[in-house]
N, C-alpha and C positions, 0 to 999 in steps of 0.2 A: 504494500500500500504506500503510495507516494504521500508527501506532505499535503498536497492539494486534495487528494482523495480522502485523507484523514479529516481535514477541515470539513469537507462536504458531509462526511458520515457523522461527525459530532454535531454539526448544525442540524442535520435531519433528525437526529435522536432527540434534540431539544424541541422539535416540532416546527422548526423554521423551514419554509419552502420558497421564500422569496428573498432576494437580496437586491440592494440598490448600489449601482456601480457607475463611477465615472470611467470612461475608457482610458486604459493605461497599459503600456507594453509590459510593465513590471509584474502585473498579475494575470498575464495571459494564460498561464497554465492553471491557475486557480479558476478562472472563468471557464476553462475547458472542463475541468472536473465537475464544477457545479452544473454546467449545461448537460453533461453526460448523466448526472444524477437527477436530472429533470427539475432543477430549481428554476423558478421564474426569475429572470434577470431584468430589472427595470433600469434603463439607461438614463442616468441623471446627467445634467449639463453643468453642474457646479458641485464642488465637494460639500459645501453646506447644504446644497439641495439633496445630495445623497444621504448625508447624516440626518437632515430634517425629515426626509421620507422614511428612513429607518425609525426615527422617533415616532412619526405618525402611525406607522405599522405597529410598533410596540405598544403605543397607547391604546390603539383599537383592540388589540388582543390581550390586554394586560390582565384580564381576569381569567384567562385560560390556564389549564394545568396540563403539562408542566408549564412554568412561566415562559411566555414567549419573549423573545428579544428581537430587536431590529438589527440588521447587519448591513453595514456600508463598506464598500471596497473603494479605496483611494490609493494614490501614490504618495509615499511618505514625504519625499523632499519638497517638491513644489506644492503638493496638495494639502499638507498638514496645516499651513497657515490659512488656506481657504476654508478648511473644515471648522475653524474655531467658532464661527458664528453658530453653526448647527450644534456643535458640542455644548456651547454655553446655554442654549435653550433647553437641551435635554438634561443638562446638569442641574439647572435651576429647578426644574420640575421633579427630577429624580426618575427619569425614563430609562429603562434598561436597553441600552444600545451597545453593540460591539463594533468597533471600527477596525477593519483589517487593512493596514497600511503597508503596501509592498515597497521594499527598499532595494538598492543595488545589491549585488551578490556580496557575500562576506569576503573580506580581504582587499576590497577596492578602496583606495583613498578617496575621501569625500572632498569635492570642490566647495560644497556649501559650508558656511561658517556657523549656521544655526543648528541647534540640537532639536530635532522634531519632538522628542519627548518633553523637553523643557518648555517648548511652546504651548503644549496642551495641558501641562500639569495643573494649572489653576481651574480648568474646566473639565477634567477627567477624574473619575473616581479612582482609576488605576491605569497606569500606562507602562508598558515594558517592551523590550525587544527580545524576540526568541533567539536564544544563543546557538541552537543546534537542532538538527532534524529529529533526534530522539527525544527532545524536550518539547517539541511542537504541541503534542497532544496535551501535556501537562499545562503548558502556558495557556492554551485555548480554553481548557476546562476552568482554569483560574479566572480568565477574563470573563467567561460566562457566569461563573459563581459570583464574582464581584459585581457584575452588571445587574443580577437579579436578586441578590440577597440584601438583608438589612434595608437601608434606604437605597433603592436602586439608583443607577446612574450609568453614564457612559464609560466603557473601558476601551482602551486603545492598545492594539497589539501590532507592533512593527515586525514584519516578517521579511527577512532577506529573500529575494526572489529565487535564489538557487534552492531554497528549502522546499519549494513547491514540487520540484521534480525528484528530490532526494527520497530515499527509502525512510519511512517514518514508523515502521512497525504496524501490526494489525490488531492491536488491542481493541476490545470492544469499548465504544464510547460510553460515558456515564451520563445518565439523565439526572439533571440537578433540579430538585424541587424546593420550593420555598416553604419554610416552617409555618405551621398554622396553630400554634398553641395560644390559648386564651390567657387573659390577665389573671392576677391573683383573685381568689374567691372573695376575700374581704373587701377588696376594692370594687368588685362587681356589686356586692351587696350595698356598699355606700353609694354607688352611682344610682342604683335603683331607688334607694331611699330619697336621694336628692331630686330625682325626676318625679317621684310620687308626690313629694311635698311641694313641688313647683306649681304656681298658678299660671305662669306664662313661659313654658319651656320652649326652647328653640334648638334645633340640630343643624349643624353645618357639615356637609360632606365634601371631601376633597378627593384627589386622585388616589390616595391610599385606600379610601373606602371602596372605590371601584376595583382597584388592583386586588384587593383581598376577597372580592365577591360578596360585599356586604349589602347588595341591593335588597335581598329578601328581608333581612333584619331591619333595614331602614324603612321599608314599606310596612312592615308589621308595626314598627314604632309609630308611624304616621296613621295607619288605618285603625289600629286598635286603641291607641292612647292619644290621638289627635295632636301629636307633636309635629309642628310644621318642620319640614326638612328643606333647607336651602342648599342647593348644589353650587359649588364654586369650581370654575375651570373644568377640568376633566372629571369632576365629581358630579356634574350636572346630569340630570336624567335618571339617576338611581331611583328616585321617586319621580314619576312623571309630573312635569310642571303644569299642573292644572289650576294654579292660583287659588287652590283651596287648602291643600296640605303640602303640595310640592311647588317649589319656587326656585328661581335662579337667585343666587346671592346678589349680583349687581342690582337687580330690580327691587328686591325686598329688603335690602340692607338698611334702608332708612327707618325700618321698624325695629331693628335689632336692639336699640337702646331701651326698649320696653320689656325685653326678656329678663326674667329673674333667674333663670337657669339656662346655661348654654352648654350644649353637648357638641364637642368638636371631634369629628371622626375622620382620621386619615388626612388631616390638613394642619398647616402651620399658621400661626397668627402673624401673617405678613402685613405689609402696608395695605394690600387690597382688603384685608379684614380689619383695617384701622388699628392694627397691632393688638387687638383685643382690649383697647383702652377707651376711656372717656375721651370724646363724646360719642363714639360709635356704639359703645356698650355702657350700661349703667355701672357706676362704681360698686354698687352693692350686688351686682349679678354674680352668681356662683358658677364656676367653670368646671366642666368634666371634659377630659381629653383622652381619647383612645388612639394609640398609635403603636406601630410595630417597632419603632426605634426611639430610644430614650432622648436623643438629641432634639426631638420635636417638642418636648415638654418645657413649659415655663419660659418660653421666649417672649419677652416684653411684659408678660403678665403672669404672676404665679397661678398655678392651677390647684383648685380645691380638691380635685380627685383625679389622679393620673393613673390610667390603666395601660400598662405596658404589655402588649400582646397583639395577636392578629386581630385586626378590627372586626372582621366578620365573626370569628369565633367568640370574641369578647362581647360584641353587641348582641349576638344571639342569646347569650347567657343573661345579659341585662334585661332583655325582653322577657325571658323566662321568669326572672325574678319579679318583674312587674305583673306578669300573669298570676304568679303564685300569691302576690299581695292583693290580687283582685282590684287593681287600680282602675278606677272608672275614668273613661275618657271625658275630658272637659271640652266644652265648645272651643273650636279653634279660634284663637284670639287674633291671629295675624291678618286675615283678609280685610277686616274692617279698618285696620290701620293704614291700608294702602289705597283707600278710596280716592284720595286727592291725586296720588300718583297715577292711578288708572285713568282718572278723568283727564289728566294732562296728556297722557299718551294718546288717548282716544281723540282728543281735540286736535293734536298735531298731526295725527294719522289721517284725519278726514281729508279727502281729496279736495283741492282748491282749483282755482282756474289757472294758476300759473305753473311754475316748475314743480317737478316731483319732489315731495318731501321725503327724506330717508325713512321716516316712520310709515309713510304711505307705501313705500316700497316694501318695508318689512311686513306690513299687514297683508299686502297682496301675496307675498311669498309664503307667509305663515298659512294662509288659507289653502295653499296648493301643495304644500309639502306632505309627503306620506309620513305616517307616524314613525316609521323605522328609519327615516333619513338621518344621516350623520352630518352634523353641522360643524364647519370649521370657521372660526372668526379671525380676522386680521384687520390691520389698520388702526386708526385712532377714533376720529369722529364717527365713522361708519360702524365701528365695533360698539361704540357707546350707544348709538341708536338701536342697533340690533339687540343688545341686552334688554332694551325696554320692551320689545315686541315679540321677538322670536322665542319659542318654547321648545324645550327638548323633552322627548317622550320615550327615549330608550336609554338604557344603561350603556355607557360608553358612547353616547350620541353627540358629544361635543368636545372640541379641543380648540385651543387658541394659543397665543404666544405667552400666556401667563406661566410662571410669575415674572419672567425676565422682561417681557413687554417688547421684544425685538420685532418691530414691524417688518413684514416681508417674509417671515418664516412660515406663514400660513399656507402658502402655495405648496411648499414641499411637504408639510404635514398632511395636506389634503391628498397629495399623490400617494403617500404612504398609507393613509387610511383606505383609499380606494383599492390599492393593491391588496391590503389585508382582507377586505370584504370579498374581493374576487377569489382569494386563496381559499376561503372557507365556504364559498358558494353562496354568499349573501348578495341578492340582487339590489339591495337598497342603494340609493344614490348617495354620494358624498357631495355636499353643497358647500362651497367656499364662498363666503361673503367678504369682500375685501374692498379697499379703497384704491383709487388710481395711483396714489403715492406708494402704497405698500405693494401693489402688483409689480411696480417697476424694479423691485429689488431682485427678484428671481423669476422673471417671465419665461426664461428658458425651460423651466420645469414643466411648462405647458406641453413642451415637445415630448418630455418623458411620458406624460399622460397619454399623448396622442399615439406615440409609438407602441405603448403597452395596451392601448385600447381600453382605458379605464373608464368606469362610470363616474366621471367627475364633472360636475356642473359649477361654473364660476359666475357669480354675480358681482360686477364691479360698480360700486357707487362712485360715479365720476363727477366730481365738482371742480375739476380743473386746477386743483391747488392742494398744498399741504394744509388741509382745512383747519385742524385744531391749532396749528401755529399761526395761521392767518388771522383767525378770530382772536387769539390771544394777543397778537400784535395790535390789532385794532383797539382792543381794550387798553393796552399799555401805552401805545404810541399814537393811535389815531390813524395809522397807515400800515401797509404791509411791506415786508422786505424779504426777498429770496424765498417766497412761498408760492409763486405762480407756476403752474405746470402747463396750463392750456388744455383745452378740450381735445385731447388726442383720441384717435379712432382705435380703441383697444380691440374692437371686433376684428379689425384687419390684422392686428398683431396676433390674435388667436389663430386666424386663418393661416398666417405665415408659418406657424408652428404645427399646423396640421389639425387644429381643432375647428369645430363649427363656430362661426362668429355671428352674433346678433347685436342690434343696437335699438335702444328705446329712448326717445326724446320727449314724448308726451304721455300723460297719464292714460289717455284713451287707448293707447297701444300697449300699456304695461301688462295687463292680464294676458293678452294674446301672446306677447313675447315670452313671458314667463312659462306659459303652457308649452310654447315651442321649445324653449330651453330644456324643460324637464322631459319632453317627449323625444329629444334627440338621442340617437344611439351613439354612444361613445362620448368623449369629452367635448364640452361646448362652453362658450362664454357669452354672457349678455352684458353689454355696456349700457348702463342706465345713467342718463344725464340727470343728476339730482340738483336740487336748489343749492347754489353755493352760499346763500345767506342763512341757511337753516342752522348751521353750527353755532351761530351767535347765541342762541337760546341755551346751549349747553354751558356757556360761560356765566349766565346770569340766573338761571332757573334750576335750583337743586331738584325739583320734582321732574325735570326733563332729563337730567344727567344721571347716568348709571355708573360713572367712574368718578369717585369723590376724592378730591384732594384738599378741599378747603378746611376740613377738620383735622388733617394730619398734623399741622403746626400746633393745633390745640390739644393734641393727644397728651393725656396725663396718666401717670401711673395710677392704678386702682388703689394704691395705698399711700399716695402723696397728697396731703393737704386737701382743702375744700375744692369743690368744682361742681358744675352742673351735671346732673345725672341724665 
């Protein structure tokens, strides 16, 4: 068995059947082995595109067993610097990705002065060079183990290209599984008591909840005990967002300060969550946190009840304790706190006689999306608006550039998600909603989708500018600088890369063009010319904005001095 064949066997044993690769002579023999082993090879156009697609693939299949990981193939020398953006996005979330970087044969003097491993060290969980053919299997097994265990994250393995053809032994590859032990029983009892005693409980679910398979436990918590569940990032859709018991965090977060008990499942109290502090949350609120890794606890705010264990196994036991206590469901308190928010969204989404408002676009798209669609968000203003109107109804049905916030990464994530669904035979569409600015970062990945024939639909909210910066400058300076992009014809760009391209400039055509987009076989893009003035309201109306920054500067420790709750 050659080194390349061994890599193919170990990846297949882990359940991987798709890889994402930038063309490179250094990994020719690895591509050959993967192709002969019937892997799907998606041809990326940029190293961050390949890593980002591997990230999207891994996120989509994160709840599968054995744990799936995304795999990207790049060239180590020139390609490693290009891969940093994709690695940083995966590292920030904790997405299990393995990057196989082919380097020149051993013994050759390097002309480059940079160390490729040093370049990626800050954004990789683990990075090593394989020293010899007989150690290749060990190093790959360790890379996989590092990527999927504990807090997952990207692992980078530099492989001298001569090892792909060298004999590497024929040992059977090991399937690596993630542990699923629950937290301590006393802590589970305490969490159940806190939830039972609460009058206004609230649960927040993150990527860790989806990764552990906690959807059923969260649904039981919501349906049996009326605990509203707010999904954040890749934790959206674990409880269908029906605006009764299931919500998206960006939309419903304005009510979080009224909660007296907050259960955080597989999520970290980041800036998006107001650091868990006042004013986003009440000073007197009690916090329960369930996570598989100890480093998630106590960031910014001390936790009243920390449960270290698999989120699914742990939350299932908390639900059992609540059942044993015969806790009666209280009327859901959250929907009535969002009436003004809902009225604002409905008012702005109502079609007018002028340009298409982003919320009008969102409402039209929402009414047409199938329940099993996977949504991918990107951009700034357009992402903000979509949080207000689009709803996720399937577990694993959403991803975006959170928590890093790197615009442009959504295109590659969407390619990876679509490839993952194709691999498992799921016909659901992947729908990327992006801005014209964010699409410009990695438009070449549309070609990857076209060549692979993926079921990817792209909606571009085109306002001809870096919208959020333009409106911020108007507030600060009364004018704009370096923010104009122009109304470029993105449908023609899509066609140049082999996708179907459509354009919509008027509301009367919006429904028909969305129908045409969703009915298209293969990848397609709809360029929607949206109102460039719409984003101004995001700067002035907190009921319209779903990305909050104004209260971050006011964030106070839950145990420091007086403050408004």
